[in-house]
C-alpha positions as CSV (number, residue, x, y, z in Angstrom):
1,X,-274.8,-115.1,-75.9
2,X,-277.5,-116.3,-73.5
3,X,-277.2,-119.2,-71.1
4,X,-279.4,-121.3,-73.5
5,X,-277.1,-120.6,-76.4
6,X,-273.8,-121.5,-74.7
7,X,-272.2,-124.6,-76.0
8,X,-269.9,-127.0,-74.1
9,X,-266.5,-127.3,-75.8
10,X,-265.6,-131.0,-75.9
11,X,-261.9,-131.2,-74.9
12,X,-259.8,-133.7,-76.8
13,X,-257.9,-135.8,-74.2
14,X,-254.8,-136.0,-76.4
15,X,-254.5,-132.2,-76.0
16,X,-252.6,-132.6,-72.8
17,X,-249.9,-134.6,-74.6
18,X,-249.8,-132.0,-77.3
19,X,-249.0,-129.3,-74.8
20,X,-246.1,-131.3,-73.4
21,X,-244.9,-132.1,-76.9
22,X,-244.8,-128.5,-77.9
23,X,-243.2,-127.4,-74.7
24,X,-240.4,-130.0,-75.2
25,X,-240.0,-128.9,-78.8
26,X,-239.4,-125.2,-77.9
27,X,-237.3,-125.9,-74.8
28,X,-235.0,-128.2,-76.7
29,X,-234.3,-125.5,-79.3
30,X,-233.9,-122.9,-76.6
31,X,-231.3,-125.0,-74.8
32,X,-229.5,-125.7,-78.1
33,X,-229.4,-122.1,-79.0
34,X,-227.9,-121.2,-75.6
35,X,-225.3,-124.0,-75.5
36,X,-224.6,-124.6,-79.2
37,X,-225.2,-128.3,-78.6
38,X,-227.1,-128.7,-81.9
39,X,-227.4,-126.7,-85.1
40,X,-230.7,-124.9,-85.7
41,X,-232.3,-124.5,-89.1
42,X,-235.1,-122.1,-89.8
43,X,-237.4,-123.7,-92.4
44,X,-240.5,-122.5,-94.3
45,X,-243.5,-124.6,-93.3
46,X,-243.5,-126.6,-96.5
47,X,-239.7,-126.7,-96.8
48,X,-237.4,-129.7,-96.9
49,X,-237.8,-130.5,-93.2
50,X,-237.0,-134.2,-93.7
51,X,-233.6,-133.4,-95.1
52,X,-232.8,-131.0,-92.2
53,X,-234.0,-133.6,-89.6
54,X,-232.0,-136.3,-91.3
55,X,-228.9,-134.1,-91.1
56,X,-229.2,-133.6,-87.4
57,X,-230.6,-130.1,-87.4
58,X,-233.3,-128.9,-84.9
59,X,-236.0,-127.2,-87.1
60,X,-237.7,-123.9,-86.3
61,X,-240.7,-122.7,-88.4
62,X,-241.2,-118.9,-88.5
63,X,-244.7,-119.4,-89.9
64,X,-245.6,-121.4,-86.8
65,X,-244.3,-118.4,-84.7
66,X,-246.4,-116.1,-86.9
67,X,-249.5,-118.2,-86.2
68,X,-248.7,-118.0,-82.5
69,X,-248.4,-114.2,-82.8
70,X,-251.8,-114.1,-84.5
71,X,-253.5,-116.4,-82.1
72,X,-252.3,-114.5,-79.1
73,X,-253.3,-111.2,-80.8
74,X,-249.9,-109.8,-80.5
75,X,-249.5,-109.5,-84.3
76,X,-251.5,-106.3,-85.0
77,X,-249.4,-104.2,-82.6
78,X,-246.1,-105.5,-84.1
79,X,-246.8,-105.3,-87.8
80,X,-246.2,-101.5,-88.0
81,X,-242.6,-101.9,-87.0
82,X,-241.9,-104.0,-90.1
83,X,-243.9,-101.5,-92.2
84,X,-241.6,-98.8,-91.0
85,X,-238.7,-100.7,-92.6
86,X,-240.5,-100.5,-95.9
87,X,-242.4,-103.8,-95.8
88,X,-245.9,-103.1,-97.2
89,X,-249.0,-103.7,-95.0
90,X,-250.3,-105.7,-98.0
91,X,-247.7,-108.5,-97.9
92,X,-247.8,-111.6,-95.7
93,X,-248.7,-110.7,-92.1
94,X,-246.8,-113.7,-90.9
95,X,-243.7,-112.0,-92.3
96,X,-244.5,-108.5,-90.9
97,X,-245.6,-109.5,-87.4
98,X,-242.6,-111.9,-87.1
99,X,-240.1,-109.2,-88.1
100,X,-241.9,-106.8,-85.8
101,X,-241.6,-109.4,-83.0
102,X,-237.9,-109.6,-83.6
103,X,-237.5,-105.8,-83.6
104,X,-239.5,-105.3,-80.4
105,X,-238.0,-108.4,-78.7
106,X,-241.5,-109.7,-77.9
107,X,-242.6,-113.3,-78.4
108,X,-245.5,-115.4,-77.3
109,X,-242.9,-118.0,-76.3
110,X,-242.2,-116.0,-73.2
111,X,-245.7,-116.3,-71.8
112,X,-246.3,-119.8,-72.9
113,X,-242.9,-121.4,-72.1
114,X,-240.8,-118.8,-70.3
115,X,-238.5,-118.6,-73.3
116,X,-237.0,-115.1,-73.9
117,X,-236.7,-115.2,-77.7
118,X,-236.9,-117.4,-80.7
119,X,-233.7,-119.5,-81.3
120,X,-231.0,-117.9,-83.5
121,X,-230.6,-119.9,-86.8
122,X,-227.4,-121.4,-88.1
123,X,-229.0,-121.6,-91.6
124,X,-232.2,-120.4,-93.3
125,X,-234.0,-122.8,-95.7
126,X,-237.0,-121.9,-97.8
127,X,-239.3,-123.4,-100.4
128,X,-241.2,-121.0,-102.7
129,X,-244.0,-123.5,-103.2
130,X,-246.1,-121.3,-100.9
131,X,-245.2,-117.8,-102.2
132,X,-242.3,-115.5,-102.8
133,X,-242.8,-113.9,-99.4
134,X,-241.0,-116.7,-97.5
135,X,-237.9,-116.1,-99.5
136,X,-237.9,-112.3,-98.9
137,X,-238.8,-113.0,-95.2
138,X,-235.8,-115.3,-94.7
139,X,-233.6,-113.0,-96.8
140,X,-234.2,-110.2,-94.3
141,X,-233.0,-112.4,-91.4
142,X,-230.1,-113.5,-93.5
143,X,-228.9,-109.9,-93.8
144,X,-229.8,-109.0,-90.2
145,X,-228.2,-112.0,-88.6
146,X,-225.5,-112.7,-91.2
147,X,-226.7,-116.3,-91.6
148,X,-226.6,-118.3,-94.9
149,X,-229.7,-118.5,-96.9
150,X,-230.5,-121.5,-99.2
151,X,-233.7,-122.8,-100.8
152,X,-235.8,-124.5,-103.3
153,X,-237.7,-122.7,-106.2
154,X,-240.9,-124.5,-107.0
155,X,-242.9,-124.4,-110.2
156,X,-246.4,-122.9,-109.7
157,X,-249.9,-122.9,-111.2
158,X,-249.4,-126.6,-112.2
159,X,-252.1,-128.8,-113.7
160,X,-250.6,-132.2,-114.5
161,X,-247.2,-132.5,-113.0
162,X,-244.4,-133.4,-115.4
163,X,-241.4,-135.6,-114.8
164,X,-239.1,-132.7,-115.6
165,X,-240.7,-130.7,-112.7
166,X,-240.1,-133.5,-110.2
167,X,-236.6,-134.1,-111.4
168,X,-235.8,-130.4,-111.1
169,X,-237.1,-130.1,-107.6
170,X,-235.4,-133.3,-106.5
171,X,-232.1,-132.0,-107.9
172,X,-232.6,-128.7,-106.1
173,X,-233.2,-130.5,-102.8
174,X,-230.2,-132.8,-103.3
175,X,-228.0,-129.7,-104.1
176,X,-228.7,-128.4,-100.6
177,X,-226.7,-131.2,-99.0
178,X,-223.2,-129.8,-99.4
179,X,-224.2,-126.4,-98.2
180,X,-225.9,-128.0,-95.1
181,X,-222.9,-130.1,-94.5
182,X,-220.8,-127.0,-94.4
183,X,-223.1,-125.5,-91.7
184,X,-223.5,-128.7,-89.7
185,X,-219.9,-129.9,-89.9
186,X,-221.1,-133.4,-90.4
187,X,-221.2,-135.7,-93.5
188,X,-224.6,-136.5,-94.9
189,X,-226.0,-139.9,-93.7
190,X,-228.4,-141.4,-96.2
191,X,-229.8,-143.9,-93.6
192,X,-230.6,-141.2,-91.1
193,X,-232.2,-139.1,-93.9
194,X,-234.4,-142.1,-95.0
195,X,-235.5,-142.6,-91.4
196,X,-236.7,-139.0,-91.2
197,X,-238.6,-139.4,-94.5
198,X,-240.2,-142.6,-93.1
199,X,-241.3,-140.8,-90.0
200,X,-242.8,-137.9,-92.0
201,X,-244.7,-140.3,-94.2
202,X,-246.2,-142.2,-91.2
203,X,-247.0,-138.9,-89.5
204,X,-248.8,-137.8,-92.7
205,X,-250.7,-141.1,-93.0
206,X,-252.0,-140.7,-89.5
207,X,-252.8,-137.0,-89.9
208,X,-254.8,-137.8,-93.0
209,X,-256.7,-140.4,-91.1
210,X,-257.4,-137.9,-88.3
211,X,-258.8,-135.4,-90.7
212,X,-260.9,-138.0,-92.5
213,X,-262.5,-139.0,-89.2
214,X,-264.5,-135.9,-89.7
215,X,-266.4,-137.6,-92.5
216,X,-268.4,-139.3,-89.8
217,X,-271.9,-137.9,-89.2
218,X,-271.9,-136.2,-86.8
219,X,-268.3,-135.1,-87.0
220,X,-266.1,-135.9,-83.9
221,X,-264.1,-132.7,-84.3
222,X,-264.0,-129.5,-86.2
223,X,-261.6,-127.5,-88.4
224,X,-260.9,-125.3,-85.3
225,X,-259.8,-128.3,-83.3
226,X,-257.6,-129.4,-86.2
227,X,-255.8,-126.1,-86.5
228,X,-254.5,-126.7,-83.0
229,X,-253.8,-130.4,-83.3
230,X,-252.0,-130.0,-86.7
231,X,-249.0,-128.5,-84.8
232,X,-247.0,-131.8,-84.7
233,X,-247.7,-132.4,-88.4
234,X,-245.9,-129.1,-89.0
235,X,-243.1,-128.9,-86.4
236,X,-242.5,-132.6,-85.6
237,X,-242.3,-133.9,-89.2
238,X,-239.5,-136.3,-89.6
239,X,-239.5,-137.3,-85.9
240,X,-240.7,-140.2,-83.9
241,X,-242.6,-137.8,-81.6
242,X,-244.8,-136.7,-84.5
243,X,-245.8,-140.3,-85.3
244,X,-246.5,-141.1,-81.6
245,X,-248.7,-138.1,-81.1
246,X,-251.1,-139.1,-84.0
247,X,-251.0,-142.7,-82.9
248,X,-252.6,-141.3,-79.7
249,X,-255.0,-138.8,-81.3
250,X,-256.4,-141.0,-84.0
251,X,-258.0,-143.7,-81.9
252,X,-259.7,-141.1,-79.7
253,X,-261.3,-139.5,-82.8
254,X,-262.3,-142.9,-84.2
255,X,-263.9,-143.8,-80.9
256,X,-265.8,-140.6,-80.9
257,X,-267.0,-141.3,-84.4
258,X,-268.0,-144.8,-83.6
259,X,-270.0,-143.7,-80.6
260,X,-271.6,-140.8,-82.4
261,X,-270.0,-138.1,-80.1
262,X,-270.6,-134.8,-81.9
263,X,-268.1,-132.0,-81.8
264,X,-271.1,-129.7,-82.3
265,X,-274.2,-130.8,-80.4
266,X,-277.2,-131.1,-82.7
267,X,-275.1,-130.8,-85.9
268,X,-277.4,-129.5,-88.6
269,X,-274.9,-128.1,-91.2
270,X,-271.6,-129.3,-92.4
271,X,-269.2,-126.7,-93.8
272,X,-265.9,-126.5,-95.6
273,X,-263.4,-123.8,-94.8
274,X,-261.3,-122.6,-97.8
275,X,-258.3,-120.5,-97.0
276,X,-256.2,-119.5,-94.0
277,X,-257.5,-119.5,-90.4
278,X,-258.2,-116.1,-88.8
279,X,-255.8,-117.0,-86.0
280,X,-256.9,-114.3,-83.6
281,X,-260.6,-115.2,-83.9
282,X,-260.6,-119.0,-83.9
283,X,-262.6,-119.3,-80.7
284,X,-265.3,-116.7,-81.5
285,X,-265.9,-118.2,-84.9
286,X,-265.9,-121.7,-83.4
287,X,-268.4,-120.7,-80.8
288,X,-270.7,-118.8,-83.2
289,X,-270.9,-121.7,-85.6
290,X,-271.5,-124.1,-82.8
291,X,-274.5,-122.1,-81.5
292,X,-275.8,-122.1,-85.1
293,X,-275.4,-126.0,-85.1
294,X,-272.8,-125.7,-87.9
295,X,-269.6,-127.8,-87.9
296,X,-266.7,-127.0,-90.2
297,X,-265.7,-130.6,-91.1
298,X,-263.0,-130.1,-93.6
299,X,-260.5,-127.5,-95.1
300,X,-257.8,-127.3,-97.6
301,X,-255.5,-125.6,-95.0
302,X,-255.2,-128.5,-92.6
303,X,-254.6,-130.9,-95.5
304,X,-251.5,-128.9,-96.5
305,X,-249.4,-131.1,-94.2
306,X,-250.3,-134.4,-95.7
307,X,-247.2,-135.8,-97.5
308,X,-248.0,-139.5,-97.8
309,X,-246.3,-139.5,-101.2
310,X,-243.0,-139.7,-99.3
311,X,-241.0,-142.8,-99.8
312,X,-237.8,-143.8,-97.9
313,X,-236.7,-145.8,-100.9
314,X,-236.7,-142.7,-103.1
315,X,-236.3,-139.8,-100.6
316,X,-235.3,-136.9,-102.8
317,X,-237.7,-137.8,-105.6
318,X,-240.6,-138.4,-103.3
319,X,-240.0,-135.2,-101.4
320,X,-240.2,-133.4,-104.8
321,X,-243.5,-135.1,-105.5
322,X,-245.0,-134.3,-102.1
323,X,-244.0,-130.7,-102.2
324,X,-245.1,-130.2,-105.8
325,X,-248.5,-131.9,-105.5
326,X,-249.4,-129.4,-102.8
327,X,-252.8,-127.7,-103.3
328,X,-251.4,-124.1,-103.2
329,X,-249.0,-124.9,-106.1
330,X,-251.8,-126.2,-108.5
331,X,-253.9,-124.5,-111.1
332,X,-257.6,-123.6,-110.8
333,X,-259.1,-126.7,-112.4
334,X,-257.1,-128.9,-110.0
335,X,-258.2,-126.9,-107.0
336,X,-261.9,-127.0,-108.0
337,X,-261.7,-130.8,-108.5
338,X,-260.0,-131.2,-105.1
339,X,-262.7,-129.4,-103.3
340,X,-265.3,-131.3,-105.3
341,X,-263.7,-134.6,-104.1
342,X,-263.8,-133.3,-100.5
343,X,-267.5,-132.5,-101.0
344,X,-268.3,-136.1,-101.8
345,X,-266.1,-137.4,-99.0
346,X,-267.3,-135.1,-96.2
347,X,-270.8,-134.3,-97.3
348,X,-270.8,-130.6,-96.5
349,X,-273.6,-128.4,-97.6
350,X,-271.8,-125.0,-97.7
351,X,-268.4,-123.5,-98.2
352,X,-266.9,-120.5,-96.4
353,X,-264.1,-118.8,-98.3
354,X,-261.7,-116.6,-96.3
355,X,-260.3,-113.8,-98.4
356,X,-257.1,-113.1,-96.4
357,X,-256.0,-109.5,-97.2
358,X,-252.2,-110.3,-97.0
359,X,-252.3,-113.8,-98.3
360,X,-253.4,-113.8,-102.0
361,X,-251.7,-117.2,-102.6
362,X,-254.0,-118.8,-100.1
363,X,-257.2,-116.9,-101.0
364,X,-259.0,-118.7,-103.7
365,X,-262.2,-116.6,-104.0
366,X,-260.9,-113.8,-106.2
367,X,-261.3,-115.3,-109.7
368,X,-264.8,-116.8,-109.6
369,X,-264.1,-120.1,-107.9
370,X,-266.9,-119.7,-105.3
371,X,-269.5,-119.1,-108.0
372,X,-268.3,-122.0,-110.1
373,X,-268.3,-124.4,-107.2
374,X,-271.7,-123.2,-106.0
375,X,-273.1,-123.9,-109.5
376,X,-271.3,-127.3,-109.9
377,X,-272.1,-128.6,-106.4
378,X,-275.5,-126.9,-106.0
379,X,-274.6,-125.5,-102.5
380,X,-274.3,-122.0,-101.1
381,X,-271.0,-120.3,-100.6
382,X,-269.9,-117.3,-98.5
383,X,-266.8,-115.2,-98.7
384,X,-265.6,-113.3,-95.6
385,X,-262.9,-110.7,-95.5
386,X,-260.1,-110.9,-93.0
387,X,-256.5,-111.9,-92.5
388,X,-254.4,-114.6,-91.0
389,X,-252.8,-112.2,-88.4
390,X,-253.7,-108.6,-89.0
391,X,-257.0,-108.1,-87.3
392,X,-257.3,-104.5,-88.7
393,X,-258.4,-106.3,-91.9
394,X,-261.3,-108.1,-90.1
395,X,-264.7,-106.7,-89.1
396,X,-266.0,-109.1,-86.5
397,X,-269.5,-107.7,-86.6
398,X,-269.7,-107.8,-90.3
399,X,-268.4,-111.4,-90.4
400,X,-270.8,-112.4,-87.7
401,X,-273.8,-111.0,-89.6
402,X,-272.7,-112.5,-92.8
403,X,-272.3,-116.0,-91.2
404,X,-275.8,-115.7,-89.6
405,X,-277.3,-114.9,-92.9
406,X,-275.4,-117.7,-94.6
407,X,-276.7,-120.3,-92.0
408,X,-280.3,-118.9,-92.5
409,X,-279.8,-119.5,-96.2
410,X,-278.7,-123.1,-95.5
411,X,-281.8,-123.6,-93.3
412,X,-284.0,-122.7,-96.3
413,X,-282.3,-125.1,-98.7
């Protein structure tokens, strides 16, 4: 990249607060794990976190740890240790790199926060709304650590959501309470639970507003920024800290939008990212697209942590709605309409589909969707092959060439 082509990354001021929030989050759990001062629940990223927070648990998300392993490029070296146990290289690389991390006693938390290991769980709680892999992942730890495993089994490939589906999921979440009481040693407190649901809803409302600030032209931030700043929406759901962070971030983004501050100088093309991030290549992809004057303004991935359906007055039912209306759970017509609605809101002129080798549940380019959307919306689409964590599945040169050709195509439109 020549001097002329170099772009200046516009740092988001709230990022300093984000670093402190994440450090406090991990250090609090590390201290609790060492002293036993609080119970720790491991939760899948779209699991019943509000219930866990409302019952006094600290909540650790192995998928967040998997993303950290991917972003620090530790994952590829650790995955083979899980493969040696019989876990296929084709299954979720969050799962395999995290198990490999445990087996090799290596974690990015050490370098980032001087924390020796992830906190040992007192209970493992999953929701299969993402995929079956989270259940098998947590089941491995349940056997390894002799820790109770409980969870929610969500309906999948849903078009219109029926009342019976919501009732079923709400009942499943409520049935977790006695088992969690047995672990925590405390009686369920409805008021505390409702408070956590309220915090999650407010966090989601603010996070949605942050993401929708990218509808401004030019966009004040990119998908690559959002993958970092979404962390509190994941790990601080159900807490006051999550709300406070987005109360800080949102005005900054809105001010940028008002003043025409562009995340990508000279923004010429606005793109949509469909699928998982390629965690170990966020910066190179961001920089390449910035040089090409292309800004990724929206994604389905970052929207996965918007749960503004939550309602403190109906906590169990509203959690069931929020976790069942999730994009990944829905059928193809719903997903296509969702992306079409985003097209009208964000005014993008191209879509990049990431076909993640080990994440078929979050890869939506395998059954003709890109071609259908391209025809419907009248815009070009590009599919790139890669993975969320396993960089052996990703050819950087091939992706770079394909992206350059794609932008050339957009230039000719």
